C-alpha positions in Angstrom: 31.1 -175.5 55.5 34.0 -178.0 55.1 35.9 -178.1 51.8 34.0 -176.8 48.8 33.6 -179.5 46.1 35.9 -182.1 47.7 33.3 -184.9 47.8 32.7 -184.6 44.0 36.4 -184.3 43.2 37.1 -187.5 45.1 34.2 -189.3 43.4 35.5 -188.2 40.0 39.2 -188.8 40.4 39.5 -191.3 43.3 36.3 -193.3 43.1 37.9 -196.4 44.8 38.2 -194.3 47.9 34.4 -194.3 48.4 32.4 -197.3 49.5 28.6 -197.4 50.1 27.4 -199.6 52.9 24.3 -200.3 54.9 24.4 -199.1 58.5 24.4 -202.7 59.8 27.8 -203.3 58.2 29.4 -201.1 60.9 28.4 -203.4 63.8 31.0 -203.6 66.4 32.5 -200.2 65.4 33.1 -197.2 67.7 32.4 -194.0 65.8 33.1 -190.4 66.7 30.2 -188.2 65.7 30.2 -184.5 65.0 27.5 -183.5 67.5 26.8 -180.0 66.2 26.2 -181.3 62.7 23.7 -183.8 64.1 21.9 -181.2 66.2 21.6 -178.9 63.2 20.1 -181.8 61.2 17.6 -182.5 63.9 16.6 -178.9 64.5 15.6 -178.5 60.8 13.8 -181.8 60.7 10.1 -181.4 59.8 9.1 -185.0 60.4 7.7 -185.3 64.0 7.5 -189.2 63.8 4.3 -189.0 65.9 5.6 -186.9 68.8 5.7 -183.3 69.8 8.7 -181.2 68.6 8.4 -178.4 71.2 8.0 -177.8 74.9 4.9 -176.3 76.5 6.6 -173.0 76.1 7.2 -173.4 72.4 11.0 -174.2 72.7 12.2 -176.7 70.1 12.9 -180.3 71.2 13.5 -181.8 67.8 17.3 -181.9 68.6 16.5 -184.0 71.6 14.2 -186.3 69.7 16.7 -186.8 67.0 19.6 -187.4 69.4 17.5 -189.9 71.4 16.0 -192.0 68.6 18.9 -191.9 66.1 21.4 -192.9 68.9 19.1 -195.8 69.8 19.2 -196.8 66.1 23.0 -196.8 66.0 23.2 -198.9 69.1 20.6 -201.3 67.8 22.9 -201.8 64.8 25.8 -202.6 67.1 27.5 -199.2 66.7 29.0 -197.5 69.7 28.7 -193.7 69.2 30.7 -191.0 71.0 29.5 -187.5 70.3 32.1 -184.7 70.0 31.0 -181.1 70.7 32.6 -178.0 69.3 34.7 -175.7 71.5 35.7 -172.1 70.8 36.3 -171.5 67.0 39.9 -170.5 66.0 40.5 -166.9 65.3 41.1 -167.8 61.6 37.5 -168.8 61.3 36.2 -165.3 62.1 35.9 -164.4 58.4 33.7 -167.4 57.7 31.6 -166.7 60.8 31.1 -163.1 59.6 30.0 -164.4 56.2 27.5 -166.7 57.9 26.2 -163.7 60.0 25.7 -161.7 56.7 23.8 -164.7 55.2 21.6 -164.8 58.3 20.7 -161.1 57.9 19.8 -161.7 54.2 17.7 -164.7 55.2 15.9 -162.7 57.8 15.0 -160.1 55.2 13.9 -162.7 52.7 11.8 -164.5 55.4 10.0 -161.2 56.2 9.2 -160.7 52.5 8.0 -164.3 52.1 5.8 -163.9 55.2 4.2 -160.8 53.9 3.6 -162.5 50.6 2.2 -165.6 52.3 4.7 -167.9 50.4 4.8 -171.1 52.5 7.6 -172.7 50.5 9.8 -169.7 50.8 9.0 -169.3 54.5 10.0 -172.9 55.2 13.2 -172.4 53.2 14.4 -169.3 55.0 13.3 -170.6 58.4 15.7 -173.5 57.8 18.5 -171.1 56.9 18.0 -169.2 60.2 18.4 -172.3 62.3 21.6 -172.5 64.4 22.8 -174.7 67.2 23.1 -172.8 70.5 24.9 -173.5 73.7 21.6 -174.4 75.3 20.9 -177.0 72.6 24.4 -178.5 73.2 23.9 -178.5 77.0 20.6 -180.3 76.8 22.0 -182.8 74.4 24.9 -183.6 76.8 22.5 -184.1 79.6 20.5 -186.5 77.5 23.5 -188.5 76.4 24.6 -188.8 80.0 21.2 -190.3 81.0 21.4 -192.6 77.9 24.8 -193.9 79.0 26.5 -192.6 75.9 29.9 -190.8 76.1 30.6 -187.4 74.7 33.8 -185.3 74.4 34.1 -181.5 74.6 36.6 -180.5 72.0 38.8 -177.4 72.9 38.2 -176.2 69.3 36.9 -177.9 66.2 34.8 -181.1 66.6 36.0 -182.5 63.3 39.7 -182.1 64.4 39.0 -183.8 67.7 37.1 -186.7 65.9 40.1 -187.1 63.6 42.4 -187.2 66.6 40.3 -190.0 68.2 40.4 -192.0 64.9 44.2 -191.6 64.6 44.7 -192.6 68.2 42.8 -195.8 67.5 40.0 -194.9 70.0 37.3 -195.1 67.3 37.0 -196.5 63.8 35.8 -193.4 62.0 34.5 -189.9 62.0 30.8 -189.4 61.2 30.0 -185.9 59.8 28.9 -184.2 56.6 31.9 -181.9 56.6 34.6 -183.2 54.4 37.4 -181.3 56.3 37.5 -184.3 58.7 39.7 -185.8 55.9 41.8 -182.7 55.8 42.5 -183.1 59.5 43.6 -186.6 58.7 40.8 -188.9 59.8 41.6 -192.2 58.2 37.9 -193.0 57.8 35.0 -190.6 57.2 31.3 -191.7 57.3 28.7 -189.5 55.7 24.9 -190.0 56.2 25.4 -192.3 59.2 23.0 -190.2 61.3 20.3 -189.7 58.6 16.9 -191.0 59.4 16.0 -194.5 58.2 13.1 -193.0 56.2 15.6 -191.2 53.8 17.1 -194.6 52.8 20.5 -193.1 52.2 23.4 -195.6 52.1 26.3 -194.7 54.4 29.3 -193.4 52.3 32.7 -194.4 53.7 35.7 -192.4 52.6 39.2 -193.9 53.0 41.8 -191.3 53.6 44.7 -193.5 52.3 42.8 -194.3 49.2 41.9 -190.6 48.6 45.7 -189.8 48.7 46.5 -192.7 46.4 43.8 -191.9 44.0 44.6 -188.2 43.8 48.4 -189.1 43.8 49.1 -186.6 46.6 50.9 -186.6 49.9 49.1 -185.5 53.0 50.6 -182.0 52.9 49.8 -181.6 49.2 46.2 -182.7 50.0 46.0 -180.0 52.7 47.2 -177.4 50.3 44.6 -178.7 47.7 41.8 -178.2 50.3 42.9 -174.7 51.1 42.9 -173.9 47.4 39.4 -175.3 47.0 38.0 -173.3 49.8 38.0 -173.9 53.6 36.7 -172.2 56.7 40.0 -170.6 57.7 40.9 -168.3 54.8 39.8 -167.0 51.4 40.6 -168.9 48.2 42.1 -167.7 45.0 39.4 -166.1 42.9 38.8 -168.1 39.7 40.4 -171.4 41.0 37.8 -174.1 41.4 38.3 -177.8 42.2 39.4 -178.8 38.7 42.0 -176.0 38.5 43.1 -176.5 42.1 44.0 -180.2 41.5 45.8 -179.2 38.3 47.9 -176.6 40.1 48.8 -178.9 43.0 49.9 -181.7 40.6 52.0 -179.2 38.6 53.7 -177.3 41.4 53.0 -179.5 44.6 52.6 -176.6 47.1 51.0 -173.2 47.4 54.3 -171.3 47.6 55.3 -172.6 44.1 51.9 -172.0 42.7 52.0 -168.4 43.8 55.4 -168.0 42.0 53.9 -169.3 38.7 50.2 -168.4 38.7 48.9 -165.8 36.2 47.7 -163.1 38.6 46.0 -161.2 35.8 43.7 -164.2 35.4 43.5 -165.5 39.0 43.2 -163.0 41.9 45.2 -163.9 45.0 43.7 -162.5 48.2 45.6 -159.6 49.8 47.7 -160.8 52.8 46.5 -164.3 52.2 47.1 -166.3 55.4 47.2 -169.7 53.9 50.2 -170.7 56.0 48.3 -170.3 59.2 45.3 -172.3 57.7 47.8 -175.0 56.8 49.1 -175.1 60.4 45.6 -175.4 61.8 45.1 -178.5 59.6 48.5 -180.1 60.4 48.5 -179.3 64.2 44.9 -178.5 65.3 44.0 -177.6 68.8 42.7 -180.9 70.2 42.6 -182.7 73.5 45.1 -185.6 73.9 43.1 -188.5 72.5 45.1 -191.2 74.2 44.1 -189.8 77.6 40.3 -189.8 76.8 38.5 -192.7 78.4 35.3 -193.7 76.5 32.7 -195.6 78.5 29.2 -196.7 77.5 27.1 -197.3 80.6 23.6 -198.5 81.4 20.8 -195.9 80.8 18.9 -194.2 83.6 15.3 -195.0 82.6 13.7 -192.9 85.3 16.0 -190.0 84.7 15.2 -190.1 80.9 11.4 -190.1 81.7 11.9 -187.1 84.1 14.0 -185.2 81.5 12.0 -185.9 78.3 8.5 -186.1 79.5 6.4 -183.4 81.3 7.3 -180.0 79.9 9.2 -181.4 76.9 6.1 -183.5 76.1 7.7 -186.7 75.0 5.5 -189.8 75.1 6.4 -191.7 78.3 5.7 -195.1 76.9 8.0 -194.5 73.9 10.7 -193.1 76.2 10.6 -196.2 78.4 10.6 -198.4 75.3 13.7 -196.5 74.1 15.4 -196.9 77.5 14.8 -200.7 77.4 16.4 -200.8 73.9 19.4 -199.0 75.2 19.7 -201.4 78.1 19.3 -204.4 75.7 22.1 -203.1 73.4 24.3 -202.5 76.4 23.8 -206.1 77.8 24.0 -207.8 74.4 27.1 -209.7 73.6 28.3 -207.9 70.4 29.6 -210.4 67.8 33.3 -209.9 67.4 34.3 -208.6 64.0 36.5 -210.9 62.0 39.0 -208.2 61.2 39.6 -207.7 65.0 41.7 -211.0 64.9 44.1 -209.4 62.5 46.6 -206.6 63.1 46.5 -203.9 60.4 49.8 -202.2 59.9 49.5 -198.4 59.6 49.8 -197.3 56.0 52.1 -194.4 55.1 50.6 -192.8 51.9 53.4 -190.3 51.8 56.1 -192.9 51.7 54.1 -195.1 49.3 53.7 -192.2 46.9 57.3 -191.2 47.1 58.3 -194.8 46.4 55.9 -194.9 43.4 57.4 -191.7 42.0 61.0 -193.0 42.6 60.1 -196.3 40.8 58.6 -194.4 37.9 61.7 -192.2 37.5 64.0 -195.3 37.8 61.9 -197.1 35.1 62.1 -194.1 32.8 65.9 -193.8 33.3 66.3 -197.5 32.6 64.2 -197.2 29.4 66.3 -194.3 28.2 69.6 -196.2 28.8 68.1 -199.3 27.1 67.1 -197.2 24.1 70.6 -195.7 23.8 72.3 -199.1 24.0 69.9 -200.6 21.5 70.5 -197.8 19.1 74.3 -198.1 19.4 74.3 -201.9 19.0 72.1 -201.6 15.9 74.6 -199.4 14.1 77.5 -201.8 15.0 75.9 -205.1 14.0 76.9 -206.8 10.7 74.0 -208.1 8.6 73.6 -211.8 8.5 
């Protein structure tokens, strides 16, 4: 789910934090990709692009098709992808998972009704809602990536948190996902729409974490509290508090504790035994593997292995698979042009310190103006007219 309404809030209040780019502008970049999000996108894809989307037994293969051809597209554009797979969800996420299970049950009932009515549009809609990424889908995707020579990481918990850790450790440039909570985990760069098909012609949206904080005038801890108020996967939110009210409350009181001391509980319903503190801890110190110890290697593809894996029962076209393998090899052997910014060392920014300094400067300026006004007033009364 991510954070409800965060993308729009940033667009409205911190538009300079978002930059739209073509995929080719990320050449030479290493990017950590939320694998489960990609697999879900591929599983619901309805465009076959001229190939079969199921095995001879009827099992879906669109997730493999998407992973194969979209990864080739990324490498063709000089991007080095590393896919990050989800581990076990934290206990705090059980409530969100239960809600998803309820929605699946509702979708199953609606699908049955649509099928009986022969409503093709509704059938397609509810079939999409019932799609989920299984362990088998992930296992097959990992096997495919290994044959392609593309690295992947098994996160101990949330993939977005592990992606953010890789970014913060300098292992990759950005996190690529559609879930905005990658920013809540502190990923300095977030890329949306990077793995969309070329046919959709969606520009890649790049979110800068530092500019988000600057534009919203929040520290990192205040931003985390804002995200919890807006609605995250780990706990319920205060009923009646939407994005606009959430940012107003955070700017007025600066943390959830102070908000709870001042909020009108007759107007806004606070969840009983609201465990926002644990949600905050999960964002500040998530369960991730040590990113500095992760060695990312892109190797040459195994063409024969790819043919054996994708063709036959999975019904991929052998000629296209071999063509894709040759593109993979070409991208591996090509000398990637060095990015100009790689010659310059970028000092790490500290938004919290910058914001504190800004507030201190504003207070000092206000104090100086008050003193000046007092002095001017006193001098005016003591001056003799000319």
